[in-house]
GUKOL-674072 format. One record per atom (N, C-alpha, C): residue number from 1; residue in three letters; x, y, z. Coordinates in steps of 0.1 Angstrom, whole numbers. Layout:
BEGIN
{NUM; "ALA"; {X; Y; Z}}
...
end
This chain:
BEGIN
{1; "MET"; {-329; -332; 270}}
{1; "MET"; {-319; -321; 271}}
{1; "MET"; {-326; -308; 267}}
{2; "PRO"; {-325; -298; 275}}
{2; "PRO"; {-330; -285; 272}}
{2; "PRO"; {-322; -279; 260}}
{3; "LEU"; {-330; -272; 251}}
{3; "LEU"; {-324; -265; 240}}
{3; "LEU"; {-317; -252; 245}}
{4; "THR"; {-305; -249; 240}}
{4; "THR"; {-297; -239; 244}}
{4; "THR"; {-291; -231; 232}}
{5; "THR"; {-292; -237; 220}}
{5; "THR"; {-284; -233; 208}}
{5; "THR"; {-292; -233; 195}}
{6; "VAL"; {-291; -223; 187}}
{6; "VAL"; {-298; -222; 174}}
{6; "VAL"; {-288; -220; 164}}
{7; "ILE"; {-290; -227; 153}}
{7; "ILE"; {-281; -227; 141}}
{7; "ILE"; {-290; -223; 129}}
{8; "PHE"; {-286; -213; 121}}
{8; "PHE"; {-293; -209; 109}}
{8; "PHE"; {-285; -212; 97}}
{9; "ASP"; {-292; -218; 86}}
{9; "ASP"; {-286; -217; 73}}
{9; "ASP"; {-287; -203; 68}}
{10; "ILE"; {-281; -200; 56}}
{10; "ILE"; {-282; -187; 51}}
{10; "ILE"; {-289; -186; 38}}
{11; "ASP"; {-285; -193; 27}}
{11; "ASP"; {-292; -191; 13}}
{11; "ASP"; {-306; -195; 15}}
{12; "GLY"; {-315; -186; 11}}
{12; "GLY"; {-329; -190; 10}}
{12; "GLY"; {-336; -190; 23}}
{13; "LEU"; {-329; -187; 34}}
{13; "LEU"; {-335; -186; 48}}
{13; "LEU"; {-333; -172; 53}}
{14; "LEU"; {-321; -167; 53}}
{14; "LEU"; {-318; -154; 58}}
{14; "LEU"; {-320; -143; 46}}
{15; "ILE"; {-314; -146; 34}}
{15; "ILE"; {-315; -138; 23}}
{15; "ILE"; {-321; -145; 10}}
{16; "ASP"; {-327; -138; 2}}
{16; "ASP"; {-334; -145; -10}}
{16; "ASP"; {-323; -148; -21}}
{17; "SER"; {-313; -155; -17}}
{17; "SER"; {-302; -156; -27}}
{17; "SER"; {-302; -168; -36}}
{18; "GLU"; {-312; -178; -33}}
{18; "GLU"; {-313; -190; -42}}
{18; "GLU"; {-315; -187; -56}}
{19; "PRO"; {-325; -177; -59}}
{19; "PRO"; {-326; -174; -73}}
{19; "PRO"; {-314; -168; -79}}
{20; "LEU"; {-305; -161; -71}}
{20; "LEU"; {-293; -155; -76}}
{20; "LEU"; {-283; -165; -79}}
{21; "TRP"; {-282; -176; -70}}
{21; "TRP"; {-273; -187; -73}}
{21; "TRP"; {-276; -194; -87}}
{22; "GLN"; {-291; -195; -88}}
{22; "GLN"; {-295; -202; -101}}
{22; "GLN"; {-292; -193; -113}}
{23; "GLU"; {-293; -180; -112}}
{23; "GLU"; {-290; -170; -123}}
{23; "GLU"; {-274; -172; -126}}
{24; "ALA"; {-267; -171; -115}}
{24; "ALA"; {-252; -172; -117}}
{24; "ALA"; {-248; -186; -124}}
{25; "ALA"; {-253; -196; -119}}
{25; "ALA"; {-250; -210; -124}}
{25; "ALA"; {-254; -211; -139}}
{26; "SER"; {-266; -206; -142}}
{26; "SER"; {-272; -207; -155}}
{26; "SER"; {-264; -199; -165}}
{27; "GLU"; {-259; -187; -161}}
{27; "GLU"; {-251; -178; -169}}
{27; "GLU"; {-238; -184; -173}}
{28; "VAL"; {-232; -190; -162}}
{28; "VAL"; {-219; -196; -164}}
{28; "VAL"; {-220; -209; -172}}
{29; "PHE"; {-230; -217; -169}}
{29; "PHE"; {-232; -230; -178}}
{29; "PHE"; {-235; -227; -192}}
{30; "GLN"; {-242; -216; -195}}
{30; "GLN"; {-245; -212; -209}}
{30; "GLN"; {-233; -209; -217}}
{31; "GLN"; {-221; -206; -210}}
{31; "GLN"; {-209; -204; -217}}
{31; "GLN"; {-204; -217; -222}}
{32; "TYR"; {-208; -228; -217}}
{32; "TYR"; {-205; -242; -222}}
{32; "TYR"; {-215; -249; -230}}
{33; "GLY"; {-225; -241; -234}}
{33; "GLY"; {-236; -246; -243}}
{33; "GLY"; {-246; -254; -235}}
{34; "VAL"; {-248; -252; -222}}
{34; "VAL"; {-257; -260; -215}}
{34; "VAL"; {-268; -250; -209}}
{35; "LYS"; {-281; -254; -211}}
{35; "LYS"; {-292; -247; -206}}
{35; "LYS"; {-298; -256; -194}}
{36; "MET"; {-298; -251; -182}}
{36; "MET"; {-303; -259; -171}}
{36; "MET"; {-317; -255; -168}}
{37; "SER"; {-325; -266; -166}}
{37; "SER"; {-341; -262; -163}}
{37; "SER"; {-341; -259; -148}}
{38; "ASN"; {-353; -254; -145}}
{38; "ASN"; {-355; -251; -131}}
{38; "ASN"; {-356; -265; -122}}
{39; "GLU"; {-361; -275; -128}}
{39; "GLU"; {-362; -287; -121}}
{39; "GLU"; {-348; -293; -119}}
{40; "GLN"; {-339; -292; -128}}
{40; "GLN"; {-326; -296; -127}}
{40; "GLN"; {-319; -289; -115}}
{41; "TYR"; {-320; -275; -116}}
{41; "TYR"; {-314; -268; -106}}
{41; "TYR"; {-319; -270; -91}}
{42; "ASN"; {-332; -272; -90}}
{42; "ASN"; {-339; -274; -78}}
{42; "ASN"; {-335; -288; -72}}
{43; "SER"; {-332; -297; -80}}
{43; "SER"; {-327; -310; -76}}
{43; "SER"; {-314; -310; -68}}
{44; "SER"; {-307; -300; -69}}
{44; "SER"; {-293; -300; -64}}
{44; "SER"; {-291; -287; -55}}
{45; "VAL"; {-302; -282; -51}}
{45; "VAL"; {-302; -271; -41}}
{45; "VAL"; {-296; -275; -27}}
{46; "GLY"; {-287; -268; -21}}
{46; "GLY"; {-282; -272; -9}}
{46; "GLY"; {-268; -279; -9}}
{47; "LEU"; {-264; -282; -22}}
{47; "LEU"; {-250; -288; -24}}
{47; "LEU"; {-241; -277; -24}}
{48; "ARG"; {-228; -280; -20}}
{48; "ARG"; {-217; -270; -22}}
{48; "ARG"; {-214; -268; -37}}
{49; "THR"; {-210; -256; -39}}
{49; "THR"; {-207; -252; -54}}
{49; "THR"; {-198; -263; -61}}
{50; "LYS"; {-188; -268; -54}}
{50; "LYS"; {-180; -278; -61}}
{50; "LYS"; {-187; -290; -64}}
{51; "GLU"; {-196; -295; -54}}
{51; "GLU"; {-204; -307; -57}}
{51; "GLU"; {-214; -303; -68}}
{52; "PHE"; {-220; -292; -68}}
{52; "PHE"; {-230; -288; -78}}
{52; "PHE"; {-224; -289; -92}}
{53; "VAL"; {-211; -283; -94}}
{53; "VAL"; {-205; -282; -106}}
{53; "VAL"; {-201; -296; -110}}
{54; "HIS"; {-195; -305; -102}}
{54; "HIS"; {-191; -317; -106}}
{54; "HIS"; {-203; -327; -110}}
{55; "TRP"; {-214; -325; -103}}
{55; "TRP"; {-226; -333; -106}}
{55; "TRP"; {-231; -330; -120}}
{56; "TRP"; {-232; -317; -123}}
{56; "TRP"; {-238; -313; -136}}
{56; "TRP"; {-228; -314; -147}}
{57; "PHE"; {-215; -313; -144}}
{57; "PHE"; {-204; -316; -155}}
{57; "PHE"; {-205; -331; -159}}
{58; "MET"; {-208; -339; -149}}
{58; "MET"; {-209; -354; -153}}
{58; "MET"; {-221; -356; -161}}
{59; "LYS"; {-233; -349; -157}}
{59; "LYS"; {-245; -351; -164}}
{59; "LYS"; {-245; -346; -179}}
{60; "PHE"; {-237; -335; -180}}
{60; "PHE"; {-237; -327; -193}}
{60; "PHE"; {-225; -331; -201}}
{61; "ASN"; {-216; -340; -196}}
{61; "ASN"; {-203; -344; -202}}
{61; "ASN"; {-195; -333; -206}}
{62; "ILE"; {-192; -324; -197}}
{62; "ILE"; {-183; -313; -197}}
{62; "ILE"; {-170; -317; -192}}
{63; "PRO"; {-158; -314; -198}}
{63; "PRO"; {-146; -319; -193}}
{63; "PRO"; {-143; -314; -179}}
{64; "MET"; {-139; -322; -169}}
{64; "MET"; {-137; -319; -155}}
{64; "MET"; {-125; -309; -154}}
{65; "THR"; {-117; -307; -164}}
{65; "THR"; {-106; -299; -164}}
{65; "THR"; {-111; -284; -162}}
{66; "GLU"; {-123; -281; -166}}
{66; "GLU"; {-129; -268; -164}}
{66; "GLU"; {-137; -265; -151}}
{67; "ALA"; {-138; -277; -142}}
{67; "ALA"; {-146; -276; -131}}
{67; "ALA"; {-142; -264; -121}}
{68; "ALA"; {-129; -263; -118}}
{68; "ALA"; {-124; -254; -108}}
{68; "ALA"; {-127; -240; -114}}
{69; "THR"; {-125; -237; -127}}
{69; "THR"; {-128; -224; -132}}
{69; "THR"; {-143; -220; -131}}
{70; "VAL"; {-151; -229; -134}}
{70; "VAL"; {-165; -227; -134}}
{70; "VAL"; {-170; -224; -119}}
{71; "GLU"; {-165; -233; -110}}
{71; "GLU"; {-168; -230; -96}}
{71; "GLU"; {-164; -216; -92}}
{72; "GLU"; {-153; -212; -96}}
{72; "GLU"; {-148; -198; -92}}
{72; "GLU"; {-157; -188; -98}}
{73; "LYS"; {-160; -189; -111}}
{73; "LYS"; {-168; -180; -118}}
{73; "LYS"; {-182; -179; -112}}
{74; "ILE"; {-188; -190; -108}}
{74; "ILE"; {-202; -190; -101}}
{74; "ILE"; {-201; -182; -88}}
{75; "VAL"; {-191; -185; -80}}
{75; "VAL"; {-191; -178; -66}}
{75; "VAL"; {-188; -164; -68}}
{76; "LYS"; {-180; -159; -77}}
{76; "LYS"; {-177; -146; -79}}
{76; "LYS"; {-188; -138; -84}}
{77; "LEU"; {-196; -144; -93}}
{77; "LEU"; {-209; -138; -99}}
{77; "LEU"; {-219; -137; -89}}
{78; "VAL"; {-221; -147; -81}}
{78; "VAL"; {-232; -148; -71}}
{78; "VAL"; {-230; -138; -60}}
{79; "LEU"; {-217; -136; -56}}
{79; "LEU"; {-214; -126; -46}}
{79; "LEU"; {-217; -112; -51}}
{80; "GLN"; {-214; -109; -64}}
{80; "GLN"; {-218; -97; -70}}
{80; "GLN"; {-233; -95; -70}}
{81; "LYS"; {-241; -105; -74}}
{81; "LYS"; {-255; -103; -75}}
{81; "LYS"; {-261; -102; -62}}
{82; "ILE"; {-256; -109; -52}}
{82; "ILE"; {-262; -108; -38}}
{82; "ILE"; {-260; -94; -33}}
{83; "GLU"; {-247; -88; -35}}
{83; "GLU"; {-244; -75; -31}}
{83; "GLU"; {-253; -64; -37}}
{84; "ASP"; {-255; -67; -50}}
{84; "ASP"; {-263; -57; -58}}
{84; "ASP"; {-279; -58; -56}}
{85; "LYS"; {-284; -70; -54}}
{85; "LYS"; {-299; -70; -54}}
{85; "LYS"; {-305; -80; -44}}
{86; "ALA"; {-298; -87; -36}}
{86; "ALA"; {-305; -96; -26}}
{86; "ALA"; {-312; -89; -15}}
{87; "ASN"; {-323; -94; -11}}
{87; "ASN"; {-331; -89; 0}}
{87; "ASN"; {-330; -98; 12}}
{88; "ILE"; {-331; -91; 24}}
{88; "ILE"; {-332; -99; 37}}
{88; "ILE"; {-345; -104; 37}}
{89; "LEU"; {-347; -117; 41}}
{89; "LEU"; {-361; -123; 41}}
{89; "LEU"; {-368; -118; 54}}
{90; "PRO"; {-381; -119; 53}}
{90; "PRO"; {-390; -116; 64}}
{90; "PRO"; {-387; -124; 76}}
{91; "GLY"; {-386; -118; 88}}
{91; "GLY"; {-385; -126; 101}}
{91; "GLY"; {-370; -127; 106}}
{92; "VAL"; {-361; -122; 98}}
{92; "VAL"; {-346; -125; 103}}
{92; "VAL"; {-344; -117; 117}}
{93; "ALA"; {-348; -104; 117}}
{93; "ALA"; {-346; -97; 129}}
{93; "ALA"; {-355; -103; 140}}
{94; "HIS"; {-367; -107; 137}}
{94; "HIS"; {-376; -113; 147}}
{94; "HIS"; {-369; -125; 153}}
{95; "ALA"; {-364; -135; 145}}
{95; "ALA"; {-358; -148; 150}}
{95; "ALA"; {-346; -145; 158}}
{96; "PHE"; {-338; -136; 154}}
{96; "PHE"; {-325; -133; 161}}
{96; "PHE"; {-328; -127; 174}}
{97; "GLU"; {-337; -118; 175}}
{97; "GLU"; {-342; -111; 188}}
{97; "GLU"; {-349; -122; 198}}
{98; "PHE"; {-357; -131; 191}}
{98; "PHE"; {-363; -141; 199}}
{98; "PHE"; {-353; -149; 206}}
{99; "PHE"; {-343; -155; 200}}
{99; "PHE"; {-334; -163; 206}}
{99; "PHE"; {-323; -156; 215}}
{100; "THR"; {-321; -144; 211}}
{100; "THR"; {-312; -135; 219}}
{100; "THR"; {-319; -132; 234}}
{101; "ARG"; {-332; -131; 233}}
{101; "ARG"; {-339; -127; 246}}
{101; "ARG"; {-338; -141; 255}}
{102; "LYS"; {-337; -152; 249}}
{102; "LYS"; {-336; -164; 255}}
{102; "LYS"; {-321; -169; 259}}
{103; "ASN"; {-312; -159; 257}}
{103; "ASN"; {-298; -161; 259}}
{103; "ASN"; {-293; -174; 252}}
{104; "PHE"; {-298; -177; 240}}
{104; "PHE"; {-293; -187; 232}}
{104; "PHE"; {-280; -184; 226}}
{105; "LYS"; {-271; -194; 224}}
{105; "LYS"; {-259; -193; 214}}
{105; "LYS"; {-265; -194; 200}}
{106; "ILE"; {-260; -185; 192}}
{106; "ILE"; {-266; -185; 178}}
{106; "ILE"; {-253; -187; 168}}
{107; "GLY"; {-256; -196; 159}}
{107; "GLY"; {-246; -199; 149}}
{107; "GLY"; {-251; -199; 135}}
{108; "LEU"; {-243; -198; 125}}
{108; "LEU"; {-246; -200; 111}}
{108; "LEU"; {-238; -213; 105}}
{109; "ALA"; {-245; -221; 98}}
{109; "ALA"; {-239; -233; 92}}
{109; "ALA"; {-243; -233; 77}}
{110; "THR"; {-234; -232; 67}}
{110; "THR"; {-239; -231; 53}}
{110; "THR"; {-229; -240; 45}}
{111; "SER"; {-235; -243; 33}}
{111; "SER"; {-227; -249; 22}}
{111; "SER"; {-218; -240; 14}}
{112; "SER"; {-222; -226; 16}}
{112; "SER"; {-216; -215; 8}}
{112; "SER"; {-202; -212; 15}}
{113; "PRO"; {-194; -205; 6}}
{113; "PRO"; {-180; -202; 11}}
{113; "PRO"; {-180; -192; 21}}
{114; "PRO"; {-169; -190; 29}}
{114; "PRO"; {-168; -180; 40}}
{114; "PRO"; {-170; -166; 35}}
{115; "SER"; {-167; -163; 22}}
{115; "SER"; {-168; -150; 17}}
{115; "SER"; {-183; -146; 16}}
{116; "LEU"; {-192; -156; 14}}
{116; "LEU"; {-206; -153; 14}}
{116; "LEU"; {-211; -151; 28}}
{117; "ILE"; {-206; -159; 38}}
{117; "ILE"; {-210; -156; 52}}
{117; "ILE"; {-206; -141; 56}}
{118; "ASP"; {-194; -137; 53}}
{118; "ASP"; {-189; -124; 56}}
{118; "ASP"; {-199; -113; 50}}
{119; "LEU"; {-202; -115; 37}}
{119; "LEU"; {-211; -106; 30}}
{119; "LEU"; {-225; -105; 36}}
{120; "VAL"; {-231; -117; 39}}
{120; "VAL"; {-244; -117; 46}}
{120; "VAL"; {-245; -111; 60}}
{121; "VAL"; {-235; -114; 67}}
{121; "VAL"; {-234; -109; 81}}
{121; "VAL"; {-233; -94; 80}}
{122; "SER"; {-226; -89; 70}}
{122; "SER"; {-225; -75; 69}}
{122; "SER"; {-238; -68; 64}}
{123; "MET"; {-245; -75; 55}}
{123; "MET"; {-258; -69; 50}}
{123; "MET"; {-269; -70; 61}}
{124; "THR"; {-269; -80; 68}}
{124; "THR"; {-280; -82; 77}}
{124; "THR"; {-278; -76; 91}}
{125; "GLY"; {-265; -73; 94}}
{125; "GLY"; {-261; -67; 107}}
{125; "GLY"; {-263; -77; 118}}
{126; "ILE"; {-262; -89; 116}}
{126; "ILE"; {-264; -100; 126}}
{126; "ILE"; {-251; -103; 134}}
{127; "GLY"; {-240; -98; 131}}
{127; "GLY"; {-227; -100; 136}}
{127; "GLY"; {-226; -101; 151}}
{128; "PRO"; {-232; -90; 158}}
{128; "PRO"; {-231; -90; 172}}
{128; "PRO"; {-239; -102; 179}}
{129; "PHE"; {-248; -108; 172}}
{129; "PHE"; {-256; -119; 178}}
{129; "PHE"; {-249; -133; 177}}
{130; "LEU"; {-239; -133; 169}}
{130; "LEU"; {-233; -147; 165}}
{130; "LEU"; {-223; -151; 175}}
{131; "SER"; {-223; -164; 178}}
{131; "SER"; {-213; -170; 186}}
{131; "SER"; {-203; -179; 177}}
{132; "ALA"; {-209; -184; 165}}
{132; "ALA"; {-200; -191; 157}}
{132; "ALA"; {-206; -192; 143}}
{133; "THR"; {-197; -193; 132}}
{133; "THR"; {-201; -196; 119}}
{133; "THR"; {-192; -207; 114}}
{134; "GLU"; {-198; -215; 104}}
{134; "GLU"; {-191; -226; 98}}
{134; "GLU"; {-196; -228; 84}}
{135; "SER"; {-185; -229; 75}}
{135; "SER"; {-188; -232; 61}}
{135; "SER"; {-183; -246; 58}}
{136; "ALA"; {-191; -252; 49}}
{136; "ALA"; {-188; -267; 46}}
{136; "ALA"; {-178; -267; 34}}
{137; "GLU"; {-174; -255; 29}}
{137; "GLU"; {-167; -254; 16}}
{137; "GLU"; {-154; -263; 15}}
{138; "ASN"; {-147; -263; 27}}
{138; "ASN"; {-134; -271; 28}}
{138; "ASN"; {-136; -283; 36}}
{139; "LEU"; {-147; -288; 40}}
{139; "LEU"; {-149; -300; 47}}
{139; "LEU"; {-149; -312; 38}}
{140; "PRO"; {-146; -324; 43}}
{140; "PRO"; {-145; -335; 34}}
{140; "PRO"; {-159; -338; 27}}
{141; "TYR"; {-170; -335; 34}}
{141; "TYR"; {-184; -337; 28}}
{141; "TYR"; {-192; -324; 32}}
{142; "GLY"; {-201; -321; 23}}
{142; "GLY"; {-211; -310; 25}}
{142; "GLY"; {-225; -316; 29}}
{143; "LYS"; {-234; -308; 31}}
{143; "LYS"; {-248; -312; 32}}
{143; "LYS"; {-252; -321; 20}}
{144; "PRO"; {-259; -332; 22}}
{144; "PRO"; {-266; -336; 34}}
{144; "PRO"; {-258; -343; 46}}
{145; "HIS"; {-245; -344; 44}}
{145; "HIS"; {-237; -348; 55}}
{145; "HIS"; {-238; -338; 67}}
{146; "PRO"; {-239; -344; 80}}
{146; "PRO"; {-241; -334; 91}}
{146; "PRO"; {-229; -327; 96}}
{147; "GLN"; {-217; -328; 90}}
{147; "GLN"; {-205; -323; 97}}
{147; "GLN"; {-205; -308; 99}}
{148; "VAL"; {-210; -300; 89}}
{148; "VAL"; {-211; -286; 90}}
{148; "VAL"; {-219; -282; 103}}
{149; "TYR"; {-229; -289; 106}}
{149; "TYR"; {-238; -286; 118}}
{149; "TYR"; {-230; -290; 131}}
{150; "LEU"; {-224; -303; 130}}
{150; "LEU"; {-217; -307; 142}}
{150; "LEU"; {-205; -298; 145}}
{151; "ASN"; {-198; -293; 135}}
{151; "ASN"; {-186; -284; 137}}
{151; "ASN"; {-191; -271; 143}}
{152; "CYS"; {-202; -265; 138}}
{152; "CYS"; {-207; -252; 143}}
{152; "CYS"; {-212; -255; 157}}
{153; "ALA"; {-219; -266; 161}}
{153; "ALA"; {-222; -267; 175}}
{153; "ALA"; {-210; -269; 184}}
{154; "GLY"; {-200; -276; 178}}
{154; "GLY"; {-187; -279; 186}}
{154; "GLY"; {-180; -265; 189}}
{155; "LYS"; {-181; -256; 180}}
{155; "LYS"; {-175; -242; 182}}
{155; "LYS"; {-181; -235; 194}}
{156; "MET"; {-194; -239; 196}}
{156; "MET"; {-202; -231; 206}}
{156; "MET"; {-202; -240; 219}}
{157; "ASN"; {-195; -252; 220}}
{157; "ASN"; {-195; -261; 231}}
{157; "ASN"; {-209; -266; 234}}
{158; "SER"; {-217; -269; 223}}
{158; "SER"; {-231; -274; 225}}
{158; "SER"; {-232; -287; 220}}
{159; "SER"; {-240; -295; 228}}
{159; "SER"; {-243; -309; 223}}
{159; "SER"; {-253; -307; 211}}
{160; "PRO"; {-252; -316; 202}}
{160; "PRO"; {-262; -316; 190}}
{160; "PRO"; {-276; -317; 195}}
{161; "LEU"; {-278; -323; 208}}
{161; "LEU"; {-291; -325; 213}}
{161; "LEU"; {-297; -312; 219}}
{162; "GLU"; {-288; -302; 220}}
{162; "GLU"; {-292; -289; 225}}
{162; "GLU"; {-296; -279; 215}}
{163; "CYS"; {-295; -283; 201}}
{163; "CYS"; {-296; -274; 190}}
{163; "CYS"; {-309; -275; 183}}
{164; "ILE"; {-314; -263; 179}}
{164; "ILE"; {-324; -262; 169}}
{164; "ILE"; {-317; -256; 155}}
{165; "CYS"; {-321; -262; 145}}
{165; "CYS"; {-316; -257; 132}}
{165; "CYS"; {-327; -252; 124}}
{166; "PHE"; {-325; -241; 116}}
{166; "PHE"; {-335; -236; 107}}
{166; "PHE"; {-329; -237; 92}}
{167; "GLU"; {-337; -243; 84}}
{167; "GLU"; {-333; -247; 71}}
{167; "GLU"; {-344; -244; 60}}
{168; "ASP"; {-339; -243; 48}}
{168; "ASP"; {-349; -241; 37}}
{168; "ASP"; {-348; -253; 27}}
{169; "SER"; {-336; -260; 26}}
{169; "SER"; {-335; -270; 16}}
{169; "SER"; {-336; -284; 22}}
{170; "PHE"; {-339; -294; 13}}
{170; "PHE"; {-340; -308; 16}}
{170; "PHE"; {-327; -313; 22}}
{171; "ASN"; {-316; -310; 15}}
{171; "ASN"; {-302; -315; 18}}
{171; "ASN"; {-299; -309; 32}}
{172; "GLY"; {-303; -297; 35}}
{172; "GLY"; {-300; -291; 47}}
{172; "GLY"; {-308; -297; 59}}
{173; "MET"; {-320; -300; 56}}
{173; "MET"; {-329; -307; 66}}
{173; "MET"; {-323; -320; 70}}
{174; "ILE"; {-319; -328; 60}}
{174; "ILE"; {-314; -342; 62}}
{174; "ILE"; {-300; -340; 70}}
{175; "ALA"; {-292; -330; 67}}
{175; "ALA"; {-280; -328; 75}}
{175; "ALA"; {-283; -325; 89}}
{176; "ALA"; {-293; -316; 91}}
{176; "ALA"; {-296; -313; 105}}
{176; "ALA"; {-302; -325; 113}}
{177; "LYS"; {-310; -332; 107}}
{177; "LYS"; {-315; -345; 113}}
{177; "LYS"; {-305; -355; 115}}
{178; "ALA"; {-295; -357; 106}}
{178; "ALA"; {-285; -366; 108}}
{178; "ALA"; {-276; -362; 119}}
{179; "ALA"; {-275; -349; 122}}
{179; "ALA"; {-267; -345; 134}}
{179; "ALA"; {-274; -346; 147}}
{180; "ARG"; {-287; -351; 146}}
{180; "ARG"; {-296; -354; 158}}
{180; "ARG"; {-300; -341; 164}}
{181; "MET"; {-303; -330; 156}}
{181; "MET"; {-307; -317; 161}}
{181; "MET"; {-321; -316; 156}}
{182; "LYS"; {-329; -307; 164}}
{182; "LYS"; {-342; -304; 160}}
{182; "LYS"; {-341; -295; 147}}
{183; "CYS"; {-351; -297; 138}}
{183; "CYS"; {-350; -290; 125}}
{183; "CYS"; {-364; -283; 122}}
{184; "VAL"; {-363; -270; 120}}
{184; "VAL"; {-374; -262; 116}}
{184; "VAL"; {-372; -259; 101}}
{185; "VAL"; {-380; -263; 92}}
{185; "VAL"; {-378; -261; 78}}
{185; "VAL"; {-387; -250; 73}}
{186; "ILE"; {-382; -242; 64}}
{186; "ILE"; {-391; -231; 58}}
{186; "ILE"; {-388; -232; 43}}
{187; "PRO"; {-394; -242; 36}}
{187; "PRO"; {-391; -243; 22}}
{187; "PRO"; {-398; -233; 14}}
{188; "HIS"; {-392; -231; 2}}
{188; "HIS"; {-398; -222; -8}}
{188; "HIS"; {-412; -226; -12}}
{189; "ASN"; {-421; -215; -14}}
{189; "ASN"; {-435; -218; -17}}
{189; "ASN"; {-438; -228; -28}}
{190; "ALA"; {-428; -228; -38}}
{190; "ALA"; {-431; -237; -49}}
{190; "ALA"; {-430; -252; -46}}
{191; "VAL"; {-423; -255; -35}}
{191; "VAL"; {-421; -269; -31}}
{191; "VAL"; {-426; -272; -17}}
{192; "SER"; {-433; -262; -10}}
{192; "SER"; {-437; -263; 4}}
{192; "SER"; {-446; -275; 6}}
{193; "LYS"; {-454; -279; -3}}
{193; "LYS"; {-464; -289; 0}}
{193; "LYS"; {-459; -304; -3}}
{194; "GLU"; {-446; -305; -6}}
{194; "GLU"; {-441; -319; -9}}
{194; "GLU"; {-440; -326; 4}}
{195; "GLU"; {-443; -339; 4}}
{195; "GLU"; {-444; -348; 16}}
{195; "GLU"; {-431; -349; 23}}
{196; "ARG"; {-418; -347; 15}}
{196; "ARG"; {-406; -350; 20}}
{196; "ARG"; {-402; -341; 33}}
{197; "TRP"; {-410; -330; 34}}
{197; "TRP"; {-406; -321; 46}}
{197; "TRP"; {-411; -326; 59}}
{198; "SER"; {-419; -337; 58}}
{198; "SER"; {-424; -343; 70}}
{198; "SER"; {-413; -348; 80}}
{199; "ALA"; {-401; -350; 74}}
{199; "ALA"; {-389; -354; 82}}
{199; "ALA"; {-385; -343; 91}}
{200; "ALA"; {-389; -331; 89}}
{200; "ALA"; {-385; -320; 98}}
{200; "ALA"; {-394; -321; 111}}
{201; "ASP"; {-390; -314; 122}}
{201; "ASP"; {-397; -313; 135}}
{201; "ASP"; {-409; -303; 133}}
{202; "LEU"; {-407; -294; 124}}
{202; "LEU"; {-416; -283; 123}}
{202; "LEU"; {-415; -276; 110}}
{203; "LYS"; {-425; -274; 102}}
{203; "LYS"; {-425; -266; 90}}
{203; "LYS"; {-433; -253; 91}}
{204; "LEU"; {-427; -242; 86}}
{204; "LEU"; {-434; -229; 86}}
{204; "LEU"; {-432; -222; 73}}
{205; "SER"; {-439; -212; 71}}
{205; "SER"; {-439; -204; 59}}
{205; "SER"; {-429; -193; 60}}
{206; "SER"; {-425; -189; 71}}
{206; "SER"; {-416; -177; 73}}
{206; "SER"; {-410; -178; 87}}
{207; "LEU"; {-398; -172; 88}}
{207; "LEU"; {-392; -170; 101}}
{207; "LEU"; {-400; -162; 110}}
{208; "GLN"; {-408; -152; 103}}
{208; "GLN"; {-416; -143; 111}}
{208; "GLN"; {-427; -151; 119}}
{209; "ASN"; {-431; -162; 115}}
{209; "ASN"; {-441; -170; 121}}
{209; "ASN"; {-437; -178; 134}}
{210; "PHE"; {-424; -179; 136}}
{210; "PHE"; {-419; -187; 147}}
{210; "PHE"; {-421; -180; 160}}
{211; "GLY"; {-428; -186; 170}}
{211; "GLY"; {-430; -180; 182}}
{211; "GLY"; {-430; -190; 195}}
{212; "GLU"; {-434; -185; 205}}
{212; "GLU"; {-432; -192; 218}}
{212; "GLU"; {-439; -206; 219}}
{213; "LEU"; {-451; -206; 212}}
{213; "LEU"; {-457; -220; 211}}
{213; "LEU"; {-449; -229; 204}}
{214; "HIS"; {-442; -226; 192}}
{214; "HIS"; {-435; -235; 184}}
{214; "HIS"; {-422; -239; 193}}
{215; "PHE"; {-416; -229; 200}}
{215; "PHE"; {-403; -231; 208}}
{215; "PHE"; {-407; -241; 218}}
{216; "ASN"; {-418; -239; 225}}
{216; "ASN"; {-421; -248; 237}}
{216; "ASN"; {-424; -263; 231}}
{217; "MET"; {-430; -264; 219}}
{217; "MET"; {-431; -277; 214}}
{217; "MET"; {-419; -285; 210}}
{218; "LEU"; {-409; -277; 206}}
{218; "LEU"; {-395; -283; 203}}
{218; "LEU"; {-388; -286; 215}}
{219; "ASN"; {-390; -278; 226}}
{219; "ASN"; {-381; -279; 237}}
{219; "ASN"; {-387; -289; 247}}
{220; "THR"; {-397; -297; 244}}
{220; "THR"; {-402; -306; 253}}
{220; "THR"; {-395; -320; 251}}
end
């Protein structure tokens, strides 16, 4: 089935927000006497904030009665940090122009809340290119469950088999592949050599590097 639709993740793919999520989570968790290592944080990249908080509350034996408050604090803080100092990552304009020239339907599918989608769309100016957005925040399951990708494709009346997804996280890659979509993964440099990325259809170092040759390979 020919490809007609592209779906992008947001955090760590369109903007360099992953370090800011880590900063926000670390600052809030420190209020509870917990210092989170880089390895611990990286093991849960791609989860929704609610799942992230519950997972580490269980690990650190923090009372679950505080979970909703911590989730709210992290989201509020990260939105402020993104607005203040996040950068648009290389290749965003290139990728959106590439697929617009091909008359592709373009969507966003993220574990982050709708408020972050709105902020990033405003910061990047990609609103006119978009056919649909979907947040996993209020879905029964987040990534690596495929529902957020399936919902986004459904909003665009696209079959999963017509879709390419661009991801930077392992959980996101698994979600895209579970949805039976093509997946291009652009992992952070620190983890890019890990063998687990071989599950993707294509691995690149930047959106800027995606071109006609890659597209034709995926579209066969």
